[in-house]
C-alpha positions as CSV (number, residue, x, y, z in Angstrom):
1,M,11.5,28.2,50.2
2,N,11.6,28.4,47.1
3,N,9.9,30.6,44.8
4,P,6.8,28.0,43.0
5,K,6.6,30.3,40.0
6,A,10.6,30.7,40.0
7,I,11.0,26.9,39.6
8,E,8.2,27.3,36.6
9,T,9.6,29.8,34.5
10,T,13.1,28.0,34.9
11,S,11.6,24.7,34.3
12,I,9.5,26.2,31.1
13,L,12.6,28.2,30.4
14,D,15.0,25.3,30.6
15,P,16.4,23.4,27.1
16,A,15.9,20.0,29.0
17,K,12.7,20.2,29.4
18,E,12.0,20.7,26.1
19,Q,13.6,17.3,24.9
20,P,10.2,15.3,25.9
21,T,8.1,17.2,23.1
22,E,11.2,16.5,20.8
23,T,11.8,12.8,21.4
24,K,7.7,12.5,21.1
25,T,7.3,13.9,17.7
26,T,10.6,11.7,16.7
27,L,8.9,8.7,18.3
28,W,6.0,9.7,16.4
29,A,7.8,9.9,13.2
30,D,9.4,6.3,13.6
31,F,6.2,4.8,14.4
32,L,4.6,6.0,11.3
33,A,7.8,4.8,9.2
34,L,7.7,1.5,11.4
35,I,4.1,0.6,10.1
36,K,4.6,2.6,6.3
37,I,1.8,5.1,7.1
38,G,2.0,5.6,2.7
39,I,1.5,1.8,2.2
40,I,-1.7,2.0,4.7
41,N,-3.3,4.7,3.6
42,S,-3.2,4.0,0.4
43,N,-4.7,0.3,0.3
44,L,-7.5,1.9,2.7
45,M,-8.7,4.1,-0.1
46,T,-8.9,0.9,-2.4
47,T,-10.6,-1.0,0.8
48,F,-12.9,2.3,0.7
49,A,-13.6,1.9,-2.8
50,G,-14.4,-1.4,-3.2
51,F,-16.8,-1.4,0.1
52,W,-18.6,1.1,-2.2
53,L,-18.7,0.0,-4.6
54,A,-20.1,-3.8,-3.4
55,L,-23.3,-0.7,-1.7
56,F,-23.6,0.4,-5.6
57,Y,-24.2,-3.5,-6.8
58,S,-26.0,-4.3,-4.0
59,N,-28.1,-1.8,-3.9
60,T,-27.6,-1.1,0.1
61,T,-27.3,2.1,2.0
62,F,-24.1,3.7,3.4
63,F,-26.5,3.3,6.7
64,D,-27.5,-0.4,6.5
65,H,-23.2,-0.8,6.8
66,W,-21.6,2.1,8.4
67,Q,-20.3,-0.3,11.4
68,S,-18.8,-2.9,8.7
69,L,-17.1,0.3,7.6
70,I,-15.7,1.1,10.7
71,F,-14.5,-2.7,11.2
72,V,-13.3,-2.7,8.0
73,L,-11.0,0.4,7.4
74,L,-9.7,-0.7,11.0
75,G,-8.8,-4.7,10.3
76,T,-7.7,-4.0,7.0
77,G,-5.4,-1.1,8.8
78,F,-4.2,-2.8,11.4
79,V,-3.3,-6.1,9.2
80,I,-1.3,-4.0,7.0
81,A,0.3,-2.3,9.5
82,G,1.2,-5.2,11.7
83,G,2.5,-6.9,8.0
84,C,4.3,-3.9,7.4
85,V,5.9,-4.0,11.0
86,L,7.3,-7.6,10.7
87,N,8.5,-6.7,7.6
88,N,10.9,-3.7,8.6
89,Y,11.5,-6.5,11.4
90,Y,13.2,-9.4,9.1
91,D,14.7,-7.0,7.1
92,R,16.1,-4.7,9.4
93,D,19.5,-6.2,7.9
94,I,19.8,-5.0,4.4
95,D,17.3,-1.6,5.2
96,Q,20.5,-0.3,7.0
97,K,22.2,-0.6,3.9
98,M,19.4,1.4,1.8
99,S,19.3,5.3,1.9
100,R,15.2,5.2,1.9
101,T,15.2,2.8,5.5
102,K,18.4,3.2,7.5
103,K,16.4,5.6,9.2
104,R,13.9,3.1,10.3
105,P,13.4,2.5,14.3
106,T,14.2,-0.8,12.9
107,V,17.6,0.0,11.9
108,T,18.5,3.1,14.4
109,G,17.6,1.5,17.3
110,T,14.5,4.1,18.6
111,L,12.5,0.6,19.5
112,S,14.2,-2.9,20.0
113,N,13.7,-5.6,17.9
114,A,11.5,-7.4,21.0
115,Q,9.5,-4.6,20.8
116,V,8.9,-3.8,16.9
117,L,8.2,-8.0,16.8
118,R,5.2,-7.5,19.9
119,I,4.0,-4.7,18.1
120,G,3.5,-6.7,14.5
121,I,2.3,-9.5,16.1
122,G,-0.5,-7.5,18.4
123,F,-1.2,-5.6,15.1
124,S,-1.7,-8.1,13.4
125,I,-3.9,-10.0,15.8
126,L,-6.1,-7.0,16.5
127,G,-6.5,-6.4,12.5
128,A,-8.0,-10.0,12.1
129,M,-10.4,-9.6,15.0
130,F,-11.5,-6.4,13.8
131,L,-12.3,-7.9,10.4
132,L,-13.8,-10.9,12.1
133,L,-16.1,-7.9,13.7
134,T,-17.0,-7.5,10.3
135,N,-17.5,-11.4,8.2
136,V,-15.7,-14.0,7.9
137,P,-15.5,-13.9,4.2
138,A,-13.2,-10.6,4.9
139,A,-11.4,-12.1,7.8
140,V,-9.9,-14.8,5.8
141,T,-9.0,-12.4,2.7
142,G,-7.4,-9.9,5.2
143,I,-5.3,-12.9,7.0
144,F,-5.0,-14.5,3.4
145,G,-2.8,-10.7,2.1
146,W,-1.2,-10.7,5.3
147,F,0.2,-14.2,4.9
148,V,1.3,-13.6,1.1
149,Y,3.0,-10.5,2.3
150,V,5.0,-11.9,5.7
151,V,5.3,-15.1,4.8
152,L,5.8,-15.4,1.0
153,Y,6.5,-12.1,-0.2
154,T,9.3,-10.8,2.7
155,M,10.5,-14.4,4.4
156,W,10.5,-16.4,0.9
157,S,10.5,-14.7,-1.9
158,K,12.3,-11.3,-1.5
159,R,15.4,-12.3,-1.3
160,R,15.5,-15.5,-4.0
161,Y,13.3,-14.6,-7.1
162,T,12.8,-11.8,-9.5
163,L,8.9,-12.8,-9.8
164,N,8.7,-11.5,-6.0
165,T,7.1,-8.1,-7.1
166,I,4.5,-10.8,-8.8
167,V,4.2,-12.6,-5.1
168,G,3.7,-9.7,-3.4
169,S,1.4,-8.5,-6.2
170,F,-1.5,-10.8,-4.5
171,S,-1.3,-9.0,-1.3
172,G,-1.5,-5.2,-2.7
173,A,-4.6,-6.4,-4.8
174,V,-6.5,-8.2,-1.5
175,P,-7.5,-4.6,-0.4
176,P,-10.4,-3.7,-2.0
177,L,-11.8,-7.6,-1.9
178,I,-12.0,-7.1,2.0
179,G,-14.2,-3.7,1.2
180,W,-16.0,-5.6,-1.1
181,L,-16.7,-8.6,1.3
182,A,-17.9,-6.8,4.1
183,V,-20.6,-5.7,2.5
184,D,-21.3,-8.5,0.1
185,P,-20.0,-11.5,1.1
186,T,-20.1,-13.4,-2.3
187,F,-18.0,-13.4,-5.4
188,H,-19.2,-10.8,-7.7
189,P,-17.6,-10.4,-11.5
190,V,-17.1,-6.5,-10.6
191,A,-15.0,-7.6,-7.3
192,F,-12.5,-9.8,-9.5
193,V,-12.3,-6.8,-12.2
194,F,-11.5,-4.5,-9.5
195,F,-8.8,-7.3,-7.9
196,L,-6.9,-7.6,-11.3
197,I,-6.8,-3.7,-11.8
198,M,-4.9,-3.9,-8.5
199,F,-2.7,-6.8,-8.7
200,I,-1.4,-6.0,-12.7
201,W,-0.8,-2.2,-11.4
202,Q,1.5,-3.1,-8.6
203,T,4.2,-4.5,-11.3
204,P,4.4,-1.5,-13.0
205,H,4.5,0.8,-9.8
206,F,7.2,-1.1,-8.1
207,L,9.4,-2.4,-10.8
208,A,10.3,1.6,-11.8
209,L,11.4,1.9,-8.1
210,A,13.2,-1.2,-8.4
211,M,14.8,0.8,-11.0
212,M,15.2,4.4,-9.0
213,K,16.9,3.0,-6.2
214,V,18.9,-0.7,-8.3
215,K,22.2,-0.1,-6.9
216,E,20.8,-0.1,-3.4
217,Y,18.7,-3.3,-4.1
218,K,22.0,-4.9,-6.1
219,A,24.4,-3.7,-3.0
220,V,22.3,-6.1,-0.6
221,G,21.9,-8.1,-3.5
222,I,18.1,-8.5,-3.4
223,P,17.1,-10.1,-7.3
224,M,14.9,-6.9,-8.6
225,L,14.4,-7.3,-12.3
226,P,16.4,-4.6,-13.1
227,V,19.2,-6.1,-11.1
228,V,19.2,-9.1,-12.8
229,H,18.3,-8.4,-16.0
230,G,18.6,-4.8,-16.7
231,F,16.5,-1.5,-17.3
232,S,16.0,-2.8,-20.9
233,I,13.5,-5.7,-20.2
234,T,12.6,-4.5,-17.4
235,K,11.2,-1.6,-19.4
236,R,9.4,-4.1,-21.9
237,Q,7.9,-5.9,-18.7
238,I,6.5,-2.6,-17.2
239,L,4.8,-2.2,-20.9
240,I,3.3,-5.6,-21.2
241,Y,1.7,-5.4,-17.8
242,I,0.0,-1.6,-18.5
243,L,-1.3,-2.8,-21.8
244,C,-3.1,-5.7,-20.1
245,L,-4.6,-3.0,-17.8
246,L,-6.2,-1.6,-21.3
247,P,-9.7,-4.2,-21.6
248,L,-10.6,-4.0,-18.2
249,P,-12.5,-0.7,-17.9
250,F,-14.9,-2.4,-20.5
251,Y,-15.7,-4.9,-18.2
252,L,-16.9,-2.2,-16.2
253,S,-19.3,-0.3,-17.9
254,S,-22.6,-0.2,-15.5
255,L,-20.1,2.4,-13.9
256,G,-21.0,4.4,-17.3
257,T,-19.6,5.9,-20.1
258,I,-17.5,9.0,-18.2
259,F,-15.9,6.4,-16.3
260,M,-14.4,3.6,-18.9
261,I,-13.6,7.0,-20.5
262,L,-11.7,8.5,-18.1
263,A,-10.1,5.0,-17.4
264,T,-9.1,4.4,-20.7
265,L,-7.3,7.3,-21.2
266,L,-5.8,6.7,-17.6
267,N,-4.0,3.1,-19.2
268,V,-3.5,4.8,-22.2
269,G,-1.8,8.0,-21.0
270,W,0.4,4.7,-18.8
271,V,1.1,3.4,-22.5
272,V,2.3,6.5,-24.0
273,L,4.6,7.3,-21.1
274,S,5.8,3.6,-20.9
275,V,6.6,3.7,-24.6
276,R,8.6,6.8,-24.3
277,G,11.1,5.1,-21.9
278,F,12.7,3.3,-25.2
279,F,13.6,6.8,-26.2
280,M,14.5,8.4,-23.3
281,K,18.1,8.5,-22.3
282,D,17.7,9.8,-18.7
283,D,16.5,6.0,-17.1
284,M,16.1,7.4,-13.6
285,K,13.7,10.3,-14.9
286,W,11.0,8.2,-16.8
287,A,11.8,5.8,-13.9
288,K,10.8,8.8,-11.4
289,W,7.7,9.8,-14.3
290,M,6.2,6.3,-14.1
291,F,6.0,5.9,-10.4
292,I,4.5,9.5,-10.0
293,Y,2.1,8.8,-12.2
294,S,0.8,5.3,-10.8
295,I,0.5,6.6,-7.4
296,N,-1.9,9.6,-9.4
297,Y,-3.4,6.9,-11.4
298,L,-4.1,4.5,-8.5
299,T,-5.7,7.7,-6.6
300,I,-7.7,9.0,-9.5
301,L,-9.0,5.2,-10.8
302,S,-10.5,5.2,-6.8
303,I,-11.9,8.1,-6.6
304,A,-13.6,7.8,-10.0
305,M,-14.9,4.7,-9.2
306,V,-16.8,6.6,-5.9
307,V,-18.1,9.9,-7.7
308,A,-19.3,7.4,-10.9
309,T,-22.0,5.9,-8.1
310,L,-22.7,8.4,-5.9
311,P,-26.0,9.7,-8.4
312,S,-27.7,6.1,-7.5
313,F,-27.2,7.0,-3.5
314,F,-29.4,10.0,-3.6
């Protein structure tokens, strides 16, 4: 008979036995790439900010709505994940030609097209169900955002029009509304201003990315603004959108003077960086700065909204 200890030792040392762990790691990384975990995280951040602001303005406590928070975060996360997976499924023909997307599992074949499609549909349905457990307005808003991203952006406008960024901006601006509606299913001016900030923020953010990847977008025939009209017009459009952000913090005066000053400084800083782009020779370096600034802008603004309202809960 074989020695069990010898068999166990051999199994541990056998390189072939280490393969499952490596495969699992790769599969997990592929899964995170498939659902676009970075997009999910940033959108859940604004969802929570919208939820928190609604608590503040409706004079309710976190403990009154803690179940709604769980459902709205799960629902929003799954709806976004489902939309992103379907976006990957639809764009698999062009993703293989772009450096930032060619390692997605829809390109490498780690997951079959049928599996990807099932995941996308399943996550979308699961997300809608979780949002329905919150309330109908939150669910309808989430489904609207999904429809805009998957149908109006991915399938209709992305490959046809330079306005595809604006179309996609509607879906990107929806998460804070979903969070708000989970607490207060009525229209509120502050919720609308938050939506406007998110809607306007999307264009400078994604146009900076489009400038960084202009050669790749051109190679696959995606009519992003820098591809069709060049960097000069793109820079002007970016500046115009950022200027539109300047008055919005003053509509959130109820969050306090410190918040308004911080938000205004963030806007002014972005304007200054945007103007600098007209004088810099290295467009790619400037576009990278703009892209990084936009991410930090959103993070700081969302955290500031929560921090500004904390004293009222204690």
